[in-house]
One Martini backbone bead per residue (centre of mass of N, CA, C, O) as a GRO file, in nm:
protein
  140
    1MET     BB    1  -0.538  -4.634  -5.746
    2THR     BB    2  -0.363  -4.603  -5.463
    3LYS     BB    3  -0.281  -4.725  -5.171
    4PRO     BB    4  -0.226  -4.666  -4.871
    5VAL     BB    5  -0.025  -4.693  -4.631
    6GLY     BB    6  -0.135  -4.992  -4.459
    7VAL     BB    7  -0.314  -5.108  -4.699
    8THR     BB    8  -0.504  -5.410  -4.733
    9ALA     BB    9  -0.703  -5.658  -4.844
   10ALA     BB   10  -0.669  -5.877  -4.609
   11ALA     BB   11  -0.593  -5.677  -4.332
   12GLY     BB   12  -0.618  -5.397  -4.394
   13VAL     BB   13  -0.523  -5.207  -4.148
   14GLN     BB   14  -0.166  -5.162  -4.083
   15ILE     BB   15   0.122  -5.240  -3.856
   16GLY     BB   16   0.492  -5.221  -3.850
   17ILE     BB   17   0.735  -5.286  -3.587
   18ARG     BB   18   1.102  -5.275  -3.553
   19ARG     BB   19   1.379  -5.401  -3.336
   20THR     BB   20   1.719  -5.425  -3.261
   21LEU     BB   21   1.857  -5.597  -2.976
   22LYS     BB   22   2.062  -5.633  -2.676
   23MET     BB   23   1.923  -5.947  -2.679
   24THR     BB   24   1.785  -6.225  -2.615
   25ARG     BB   25   1.509  -6.407  -2.655
   26GLU     BB   26   1.481  -6.477  -2.357
   27GLN     BB   27   1.501  -6.188  -2.249
   28ALA     BB   28   1.268  -6.072  -2.413
   29TRP     BB   29   1.048  -6.262  -2.307
   30GLN     BB   30   1.076  -6.195  -2.005
   31TYR     BB   31   1.012  -5.894  -2.036
   32LEU     BB   32   0.740  -5.906  -2.185
   33LEU     BB   33   0.618  -6.089  -1.918
   34SER     BB   34   0.660  -5.891  -1.724
   35SER     BB   35   0.519  -5.654  -1.542
   36SER     BB   36   0.664  -5.416  -1.692
   37GLY     BB   37   0.623  -5.522  -1.981
   38LEU     BB   38   0.316  -5.545  -1.985
   39LYS     BB   39   0.258  -5.247  -1.915
   40LEU     BB   40   0.386  -5.134  -2.172
   41TRP     BB   41   0.208  -5.305  -2.408
   42LEU     BB   42  -0.083  -5.381  -2.256
   43GLY     BB   43  -0.097  -5.321  -1.943
   44ASP     BB   44  -0.271  -5.333  -1.647
   45LEU     BB   45  -0.184  -5.656  -1.525
   46GLU     BB   46  -0.117  -5.934  -1.358
   47LYS     BB   47  -0.168  -6.157  -1.599
   48LEU     BB   48  -0.070  -6.374  -1.867
   49ASN     BB   49  -0.233  -6.626  -2.026
   50LEU     BB   50  -0.047  -6.877  -2.222
   51GLU     BB   51  -0.334  -6.966  -2.371
   52PRO     BB   52  -0.518  -7.065  -2.598
   53GLY     BB   53  -0.833  -6.884  -2.540
   54GLN     BB   54  -0.739  -6.676  -2.348
   55ARG     BB   55  -0.837  -6.414  -2.162
   56TYR     BB   56  -0.805  -6.049  -2.143
   57ALA     BB   57  -0.771  -5.762  -1.899
   58ALA     BB   58  -0.718  -5.438  -1.866
   59ASN     BB   59  -0.756  -5.149  -1.679
   60ASP     BB   60  -0.801  -4.968  -1.960
   61GLY     BB   61  -0.988  -5.188  -2.146
   62THR     BB   62  -0.811  -5.387  -2.263
   63LEU     BB   63  -0.885  -5.664  -2.490
   64GLY     BB   64  -0.868  -6.036  -2.526
   65GLU     BB   65  -0.713  -6.317  -2.716
   66MET     BB   66  -0.544  -6.591  -2.729
   67ARG     BB   67  -0.389  -6.782  -3.006
   68VAL     BB   68  -0.060  -6.769  -3.001
   69VAL     BB   69   0.207  -6.980  -2.847
   70LYS     BB   70   0.567  -6.924  -2.877
   71PRO     BB   71   0.820  -6.963  -2.707
   72TYR     BB   72   1.060  -6.715  -2.785
   73GLU     BB   73   0.877  -6.607  -3.059
   74GLN     BB   74   0.534  -6.596  -3.018
   75LEU     BB   75   0.249  -6.368  -3.033
   76ARG     BB   76  -0.113  -6.410  -3.067
   77MET     BB   77  -0.385  -6.163  -3.077
   78THR     BB   78  -0.633  -6.003  -2.958
   79TRP     BB   79  -0.697  -5.630  -2.982
   80GLN     BB   80  -0.895  -5.414  -2.763
   81ARG     BB   81  -0.999  -5.111  -2.722
   82ARG     BB   82  -1.157  -4.885  -2.577
   83GLY     BB   83  -1.413  -4.803  -2.824
   84TRP     BB   84  -1.389  -5.031  -3.006
   85GLU     BB   85  -1.568  -5.223  -3.227
   86LYS     BB   86  -1.308  -5.393  -3.307
   87PRO     BB   87  -1.074  -5.618  -3.327
   88SER     BB   88  -0.750  -5.681  -3.343
   89THR     BB   89  -0.431  -5.800  -3.458
   90LEU     BB   90  -0.161  -5.924  -3.258
   91GLN     BB   91   0.196  -5.947  -3.325
   92ILE     BB   92   0.474  -6.106  -3.162
   93ARG     BB   93   0.822  -6.108  -3.245
   94LEU     BB   94   1.123  -6.317  -3.208
   95LEU     BB   95   1.423  -6.252  -3.377
   96PRO     BB   96   1.706  -6.361  -3.480
   97ALA     BB   97   2.030  -6.217  -3.444
   98SER     BB   98   2.320  -6.103  -3.456
   99GLY     BB   99   2.515  -6.121  -3.171
  100GLY     BB  100   2.268  -6.204  -2.971
  101ARG     BB  101   2.031  -6.075  -3.096
  102THR     BB  102   1.698  -5.908  -3.121
  103THR     BB  103   1.400  -5.897  -3.301
  104VAL     BB  104   1.135  -5.680  -3.239
  105SER     BB  105   0.788  -5.746  -3.334
  106PHE     BB  106   0.513  -5.541  -3.438
  107HIS     BB  107   0.185  -5.659  -3.550
  108GLN     BB  108  -0.104  -5.483  -3.686
  109GLU     BB  109  -0.443  -5.570  -3.763
  110LYS     BB  110  -0.756  -5.455  -3.825
  111LEU     BB  111  -0.785  -5.157  -3.846
  112ALA     BB  112  -1.004  -4.900  -3.879
  113ASP     BB  113  -0.775  -4.675  -3.957
  114LEU     BB  114  -0.530  -4.438  -4.016
  115ALA     BB  115  -0.544  -4.308  -3.734
  116VAL     BB  116  -0.499  -4.570  -3.576
  117ARG     BB  117  -0.234  -4.640  -3.705
  118GLU     BB  118  -0.078  -4.396  -3.596
  119GLU     BB  119  -0.128  -4.451  -3.297
  120MET     BB  120   0.010  -4.739  -3.302
  121LYS     BB  121   0.282  -4.657  -3.404
  122LEU     BB  122   0.355  -4.484  -3.156
  123ARG     BB  123   0.324  -4.702  -2.946
  124TRP     BB  124   0.537  -4.913  -3.058
  125GLU     BB  125   0.775  -4.721  -3.060
  126ASN     BB  126   0.772  -4.668  -2.756
  127VAL     BB  127   0.808  -4.957  -2.664
  128LEU     BB  128   1.086  -4.999  -2.814
  129THR     BB  129   1.236  -4.781  -2.664
  130HIS     BB  130   1.207  -4.913  -2.383
  131PHE     BB  131   1.336  -5.179  -2.459
  132ALA     BB  132   1.613  -5.057  -2.533
  133GLU     BB  133   1.672  -4.936  -2.254
  134TYR     BB  134   1.671  -5.206  -2.109
  135ALA     BB  135   1.898  -5.341  -2.275
  136GLU     BB  136   2.115  -5.136  -2.197
  137ARG     BB  137   2.108  -5.180  -1.890
  138MET     BB  138   2.175  -5.484  -1.905
  139SER     BB  139   2.456  -5.450  -2.079
  140GLY     BB  140   2.597  -5.194  -1.913
   0.00000   0.00000   0.00000
């Protein structure tokens, strides 16, 4: 029997979404961590402390802990929505692409089930759509 898409032995249920945008890694990093960028992907919170081991909590009940911070390159953290029994792992990567562009990648693993995977797939696609709109406004 084959496993459904998004199910792995090591990471459980996971989702990965990426999009290449007309912005540098520095611009993508700055937007990701700006107040409007944070609100878009993480939720309403004052500031994200970019130190491994630092905890965060958004006003919607999403909480977690920073694990890896590589400026202009990668964030890795636990990410748990209100009502979830266990945290997932969220990784955001900024990958250099040709022509001064950047591929923004959201990868989330240890999700509860395929329904949550679909919910998070829609969330990250929406985030990247807004990211792309911001990049267009910036370059246009």
